[in-house]
N, CA, C and O of each residue as an XYZ file, in Angstrom:
472
protein
N     -25.967     -4.558      7.060
C     -24.891     -4.494      6.334
C     -23.978     -2.755      5.724
O     -24.339     -2.262      4.656
N     -23.333     -2.359      6.214
C     -22.186     -1.342      6.058
C     -22.000     -1.074      4.586
O     -21.596     -1.843      3.714
N     -22.281     -0.147      4.520
C     -21.994     -0.052      2.549
C     -21.630      1.630      2.361
O     -22.319      2.632      2.169
N     -20.527      1.433      2.485
C     -19.500      2.512      1.839
C     -19.037      3.168      0.353
O     -18.950      2.270     -0.484
N     -18.831      4.032      0.001
C     -18.780      4.915     -1.065
C     -17.322      5.483     -1.401
O     -17.161      6.257     -0.458
N     -16.533      5.536     -1.934
C     -15.519      6.404     -1.783
C     -16.170      7.598     -3.067
O     -17.284      7.738     -3.572
N     -14.940      8.258     -3.234
C     -15.091      9.924     -3.676
C     -13.834     10.143     -3.792
O     -13.079      9.300     -3.307
N     -13.284     11.281     -4.436
C     -12.901     12.406     -5.343
C     -11.516     12.073     -5.962
O     -10.787     12.956     -6.413
N     -11.187     10.742     -5.962
C     -10.317     10.465     -7.336
C     -10.685     11.354     -7.698
O     -11.499     12.236     -7.426
N      -9.235     10.777     -9.168
C      -8.561     11.933    -10.189
C      -7.384     11.583    -10.748
O      -6.639     10.653    -10.439
N      -7.251     12.540    -11.741
C      -6.058     13.134    -12.224
C      -5.904     14.527    -11.321
O      -6.682     15.403    -10.944
N      -4.006     14.167    -11.134
C      -3.548     15.148    -10.316
C      -2.669     14.968    -10.953
O      -2.489     13.921    -11.575
N      -1.800     16.077    -10.958
C      -0.587     16.366    -11.573
C       0.701     16.227    -10.463
O       0.275     16.989     -9.594
N       1.816     15.806    -10.023
C       2.748     15.415     -9.302
C       3.124     16.683     -8.265
O       3.405     17.806     -8.685
N       3.105     16.506     -7.565
C       3.187     17.933     -6.242
C       1.547     18.291     -5.750
O       1.613     18.932     -4.701
N       0.430     18.126     -6.083
C      -0.591     17.858     -6.032
C      -1.178     16.939     -4.862
O      -0.739     15.961     -4.257
N      -2.321     17.655     -4.809
C      -3.060     17.280     -3.206
C      -4.881     16.980     -4.112
O      -5.405     17.681     -4.978
N      -5.411     15.697     -3.456
C      -6.402     15.214     -3.555
C      -7.277     14.441     -1.480
O      -6.556     14.091     -0.546
N      -8.193     14.437     -1.463
C      -8.834     14.841     -0.859
C     -10.280     13.672     -0.968
O     -11.416     13.957     -1.348
N      -9.781     12.377     -0.515
C     -10.649     11.763     -0.729
C     -11.959     11.130      0.641
O     -12.014     11.225      1.867
N     -12.672     10.617     -0.226
C     -14.481     10.623      1.082
C     -14.863      9.199      1.030
O     -14.728      8.489      0.034
N     -15.294      8.870      2.035
C     -15.414      7.423      2.244
C     -16.547      7.658      2.995
O     -16.244      7.662      4.188
N     -18.471      7.981      2.691
C     -19.633      7.631      3.127
C     -20.012      6.022      3.095
O     -19.811      5.199      2.202
N     -20.637      5.871      4.397
C     -21.159      5.089      4.349
C     -22.907      5.492      4.726
O     -23.494      6.540      4.992
N     -23.260      4.259      4.600
C     -24.982      4.292      4.925
C     -25.228      2.573      4.984
O     -24.610      1.632      4.486
N     -26.669      2.687      6.009
C     -26.361      1.652      6.869
C     -26.239      1.733      8.403
O     -26.971      2.560      8.949
N     -25.572      1.132      9.033
C     -25.814      1.224     10.770
C     -24.812      2.381     11.139
O     -24.629      2.660     12.324
N     -24.293      2.919     10.334
C     -23.559      4.133     10.722
C     -21.954      3.936     10.959
O     -21.487      3.143     10.141
N     -21.376      4.254     11.514
C     -19.230      4.056     11.291
C     -18.957      4.291     12.160
O     -17.763      4.543     12.320
N     -20.004      4.377     13.464
C     -19.228      4.945     14.562
C     -18.741      3.789     14.967
O     -17.559      4.052     15.184
N     -18.926      2.560     15.229
C     -18.830      1.293     16.024
C     -16.899      1.042     15.434
O     -15.948      0.845     16.190
N     -16.859      1.150     13.805
C     -15.852      0.834     12.911
C     -14.562      1.375     12.991
O     -14.560      2.605     12.946
N     -13.477      0.849     13.095
C     -12.164      1.507     12.483
C     -12.466      1.133     11.135
O     -13.143      0.255     10.599
N     -11.683      2.167     10.727
C     -11.649      2.477      8.673
C     -10.279      2.618      8.858
O      -9.516      2.987      9.751
N     -10.191      1.968      7.077
C      -8.302      1.790      6.871
C      -8.624      2.365      5.399
O      -9.667      2.198      4.768
N      -7.973      2.772      5.176
C      -7.610      3.173      3.875
C      -6.690      2.096      2.629
O      -5.477      1.903      2.539
N      -7.349      1.779      2.144
C      -6.326      0.630      1.320
C      -6.020      1.225     -0.196
O      -6.926      1.915     -0.665
N      -4.574      0.989     -1.193
C      -4.408      0.949     -2.022
C      -4.173     -0.214     -3.078
O      -3.854     -1.341     -2.698
N      -4.309      0.042     -4.161
C      -3.760     -1.319     -4.382
C      -3.356     -0.611     -6.142
O      -4.217     -0.125     -6.875
N      -2.282     -0.697     -6.400
C      -1.896     -0.550     -7.782
C      -2.016     -1.679     -8.538
O      -2.236     -2.831     -8.163
N      -1.849     -1.235     -9.667
C      -1.515     -2.441    -11.107
C      -0.243     -3.033    -10.412
O       0.689     -2.502     -9.808
N      -0.577     -4.439    -10.749
C       0.214     -5.709    -10.350
C       1.004     -5.712     -9.108
O       2.076     -6.315     -9.052
N       0.495     -5.030     -8.061
C       0.784     -5.219     -6.739
C      -0.391     -5.372     -5.461
O      -1.593     -5.122     -5.375
N       0.381     -5.777     -4.775
C      -0.493     -5.889     -3.282
C      -1.746     -4.633     -2.774
O      -1.632     -3.407     -2.790
N      -2.741     -5.356     -2.409
C      -3.489     -4.198     -1.445
C      -2.427     -4.174     -0.349
O      -1.914     -5.084      0.303
N      -2.234     -2.682     -0.350
C      -1.878     -1.818      1.102
C      -2.446     -1.111      1.450
O      -3.275     -0.386      0.900
N      -1.845     -1.248      3.197
C      -2.908      0.192      3.909
C      -2.423      1.293      3.888
O      -1.212      1.505      3.827
N      -3.303      2.150      3.935
C      -2.002      3.660      3.996
C      -2.769      4.311      4.814
O      -2.739      5.541      4.789
N      -3.618      3.625      5.713
C      -3.795      5.281      7.048
C      -5.609      4.560      7.165
O      -6.477      4.359      6.317
N      -5.523      4.311      8.935
C      -6.561      3.948      9.856
C      -6.573      4.974     10.721
O      -5.937      5.981     11.033
N      -7.846      4.145     11.083
C      -8.310      5.501     12.273
C      -9.075      4.484     12.950
O      -9.698      3.633     12.315
N      -9.054      4.540     14.510
C      -9.653      3.625     15.060
C     -11.562      4.444     15.147
O     -11.898      5.509     14.630
N     -12.305      3.643     15.828
C     -13.905      4.037     15.607
C     -14.151      5.302     16.375
O     -14.989      6.144     16.053
N     -13.050      5.396     17.817
C     -13.719      6.933     18.467
C     -12.605      7.967     17.544
O     -12.828      9.138     17.852
N     -11.764      7.878     16.770
C     -10.604      8.410     15.889
C      -9.611      8.948     16.779
O      -8.713      9.737     16.484
N      -9.931      8.311     18.184
C      -8.598      8.496     19.501
C      -7.214      8.437     18.733
O      -6.517      9.439     18.890
N      -6.756      7.554     18.024
C      -5.365      7.186     17.338
C      -5.937      6.447     15.831
O      -6.985      5.924     15.454
N      -4.327      6.801     15.129
C      -4.377      6.719     14.099
C      -3.142      5.968     13.193
O      -2.188      5.671     13.911
N      -3.019      5.705     12.161
C      -1.749      5.054     11.749
C      -1.540      5.014     10.722
O      -2.583      4.948     10.072
N      -0.498      5.018     10.019
C      -0.044      5.522      8.422
C       1.026      4.343      8.024
O       1.700      3.874      8.941
N       1.133      4.049      7.234
C       2.006      3.508      6.723
C       3.064      4.406      6.220
O       4.088      3.763      6.449
N       3.363      5.365      5.744
C       4.514      6.474      5.905
C       4.828      6.843      7.167
O       3.779      7.210      7.696
N       5.657      6.925      7.857
C       5.949      7.567      8.764
C       6.914      8.872      8.948
O       7.721      9.197      8.077
N       6.753      9.549     10.115
C       7.827     10.374     10.148
C       6.904     11.869      9.503
O       7.128     12.868     10.186
N       5.884     12.109      8.242
C       6.139     13.247      8.169
C       4.110     13.192      7.996
O       3.633     12.067      8.150
N       3.287     14.132      7.757
C       1.754     14.254      7.385
C       1.361     14.776      6.259
O       0.401     15.542      6.170
N       2.255     14.306      5.068
C       1.881     14.283      3.396
C      -0.047     13.862      3.776
O      -1.116     14.472      3.723
N       0.288     12.885      4.038
C      -1.375     12.164      4.121
C      -2.129     11.850      5.350
O      -1.631     11.135      6.219
N      -3.698     12.522      5.490
C      -3.480     12.719      7.205
C      -5.019     12.375      7.073
O      -5.859     12.832      6.297
N      -5.130     11.378      8.125
C      -7.155     10.651      7.883
C      -7.781     11.173      8.838
O      -7.333     11.423      9.957
N      -8.998     11.387      8.377
C     -10.099     11.652      9.872
C     -11.295     11.553      9.601
O     -11.581     11.316      8.428
N     -12.203     11.677     10.439
C     -13.185     11.227     10.568
C     -14.580     11.653     11.403
O     -14.472     11.807     12.619
N     -15.910     11.847     10.754
C     -16.548     12.694     11.353
C     -17.502     11.282     11.551
O     -17.933     10.429     10.776
N     -17.547     11.410     12.343
C     -19.182      9.958     12.711
C     -20.651     10.020     12.507
O     -21.406      9.116     12.147
N     -21.033     11.809     12.939
C     -21.785     11.795     12.902
C     -22.430     12.702     11.883
O     -23.400     13.438     12.061
N     -21.712     12.520     10.767
C     -21.822     12.302      8.724
C     -21.192     11.186      8.490
O     -20.946     10.957      7.306
N     -20.770     10.225      9.471
C     -20.433      9.126      9.091
C     -19.673      9.404      7.553
O     -20.262      9.336      6.473
N     -18.598      9.648      7.697
C     -17.493     10.080      6.697
C     -16.093     10.192      7.209
O     -15.509     11.023      7.904
N     -15.687      8.845      6.510
C     -13.888      9.228      6.617
C     -12.893      9.806      5.625
O     -12.740      8.987      4.719
N     -12.350     10.607      5.488
C     -11.744     11.016      4.234
C     -10.284     11.047      4.910
O      -9.933     10.944      6.085
N      -9.417     11.269      3.456
C      -8.162     11.186      3.279
C      -7.787     11.956      2.912
O      -8.012     12.110      1.711
N      -7.032     12.912      3.543
C      -6.467     14.330      2.911
C      -4.833     13.961      2.149
O      -4.021     13.516      2.960
N      -4.361     14.104      0.799
C      -2.900     13.219      0.176
C      -2.252     14.568     -0.550
O      -2.578     15.194     -1.559
N      -1.511     14.680      0.128
C      -0.865     16.102     -0.203
C       0.827     15.975     -0.819
O       1.675     15.285     -0.255
N       1.050     16.676     -1.902
C       2.491     16.098     -3.003
C       2.372     14.967     -2.950
O       2.928     14.193     -2.171
N       1.332     14.651     -4.106
C       0.975     13.551     -4.589
C       2.572     12.683     -5.825
O       3.288     13.326     -6.594
N       2.619     11.549     -5.631
C       3.594     11.467     -6.479
C       3.184      9.890     -7.279
O       2.603      8.970     -6.702
N       3.831      9.861     -9.292
C       3.121      8.727     -9.158
C       3.148      7.211     -8.102
O       2.266      6.360     -7.989
N       3.995      7.258     -7.683
C       3.738      6.214     -6.715
C       2.590      5.754     -5.976
O       2.253      4.707     -5.424
N       1.982      7.196     -6.205
C       0.599      7.259     -5.647
C      -0.773      6.905     -6.384
O      -1.999      6.880     -6.272
N       0.138      6.693     -7.081
C      -1.302      6.577     -8.503
C      -1.758      4.805     -8.317
O      -0.955      3.880     -8.440
N      -3.645      4.616     -7.908
C      -3.675      3.306     -7.417
C      -4.567      3.647     -7.286
O      -4.872      4.830     -7.138
N      -5.353      2.623     -7.299
C      -7.127      2.427     -6.617
C      -6.694      2.568     -5.063
O      -5.709      2.169     -4.441
N      -7.973      3.384     -4.664
C      -8.076      3.450     -3.081
C      -9.428      2.780     -2.398
O     -10.595      2.969     -2.742
N      -8.964      2.002     -1.408
C     -10.523      1.486     -1.290
C     -11.147      2.111      0.327
O     -10.327      2.741      0.995
N     -12.102      1.985      0.716
C     -11.922      1.992      1.893
C     -12.897      0.784      2.175
O     -13.791      0.151      1.613
N     -11.958      0.846      3.813
C     -12.243     -0.598      4.458
C     -12.810     -0.290      5.571
O     -12.559      0.848      5.969
N     -13.889     -1.289      6.581
C     -14.680     -0.890      7.903
C     -14.828     -1.773      8.413
O     -15.466     -2.626      7.796
N     -14.257     -2.192     10.091
C     -14.410     -3.340     10.394
C     -14.997     -3.273     12.543
O     -15.132     -2.286     13.266
N     -15.120     -4.271     12.757
C     -15.234     -3.655     14.119
C     -14.589     -4.552     14.464
O     -14.775     -5.753     14.269
N     -13.367     -3.769     15.278
C     -12.451     -4.731     15.995
C     -12.861     -5.912     16.908
O     -13.600     -5.861     17.891
N     -12.110     -7.187     16.281
C     -12.417     -8.567     17.682
C     -13.628     -9.155     17.150
O     -14.087    -10.152     17.706
N     -14.289     -8.573     15.976
C     -15.488     -9.681     15.231
C     -15.002     -9.632     13.823
O     -14.027     -8.988     13.438
N     -16.208    -10.787     12.696
C     -15.814    -10.540     11.504
C     -16.231     -9.875     10.967
O     -15.944    -10.325      9.857
N     -16.944     -8.741     10.727
C     -18.012     -7.776     10.652
C     -16.904     -6.602     10.122
O     -15.941     -6.129     10.725
N     -17.364     -6.348      8.901
C     -15.887     -5.847      7.874
C     -17.000     -5.850      6.448
O     -17.735     -6.699      5.943
N     -16.677     -4.503      6.164
C     -17.067     -3.744      4.945
C     -15.885     -3.086      3.629
O     -14.935     -2.313      3.751
N     -16.396     -3.719      2.521
C     -15.738     -3.168      1.658
C     -15.662     -1.851      0.413
O     -15.560     -2.395     -0.687
N     -15.671     -1.199      0.356
C     -16.390      0.358     -0.454
C     -15.956     -0.228     -2.001
O     -15.826     -1.452     -1.960
N     -15.763      0.212     -3.029
C     -15.348     -0.148     -4.487
C     -14.564      0.080     -4.948
O     -14.139     -0.655     -5.840
N     -13.967      1.172     -4.612
C     -12.858      1.958     -4.774
C     -12.908      2.859     -5.474
O     -13.527      2.632     -6.514
N     -12.336      4.274     -5.320
C     -11.525      5.445     -6.468
C     -10.475      5.515     -6.771
O      -9.529      5.408     -5.990
N     -10.361      5.782     -8.415
C      -8.762      5.893     -9.008
C      -8.231      7.158     -8.571
O      -8.907      8.150     -8.296
N      -7.011      7.063     -8.526
C      -5.842      8.267     -7.993
C      -5.097      7.799     -8.854
O      -4.738      6.622     -8.878
N      -4.679      8.919     -9.904
C      -3.284      9.106    -10.835
C      -3.144     10.299    -10.864
O      -3.974     11.173    -11.111
N      -1.696     10.398    -10.518
C      -0.866     10.674    -10.422
C       0.390     11.012    -11.800
O       1.469     10.426    -11.887
N      -0.090     12.038    -12.719
C       0.693     12.153    -13.455
C       0.665     13.556    -14.584
O      -0.361     14.013    -15.087
N       2.105     14.083    -14.814
C       1.766     15.619    -15.570
C       1.420     15.122    -17.112
O       1.122     15.947    -17.975
């Protein structure tokens, strides 16, 4: 079973940046597509960014910009989420999710809190 641990969350002022990390242990993330989700209080969980297993394709909730960038290093079993120009609307618990496409194999991390406030 793939185990995921997120880190890098915290309190940041509006306009600031954070880099979240998702580190995997177990079989390794090589075969897994990774998605970062977030969930704000009272709202549904939503996908923020995803990256395919080979890292050759990404997709983002936001279109037309590079405010949020997802990347992966399969050799280090790590996926990062670089977030820039953060606003209060980005405040949420951010979760890392891994799945093998076409199967029911998936894992969730426990989440890391991001709070954007002055």
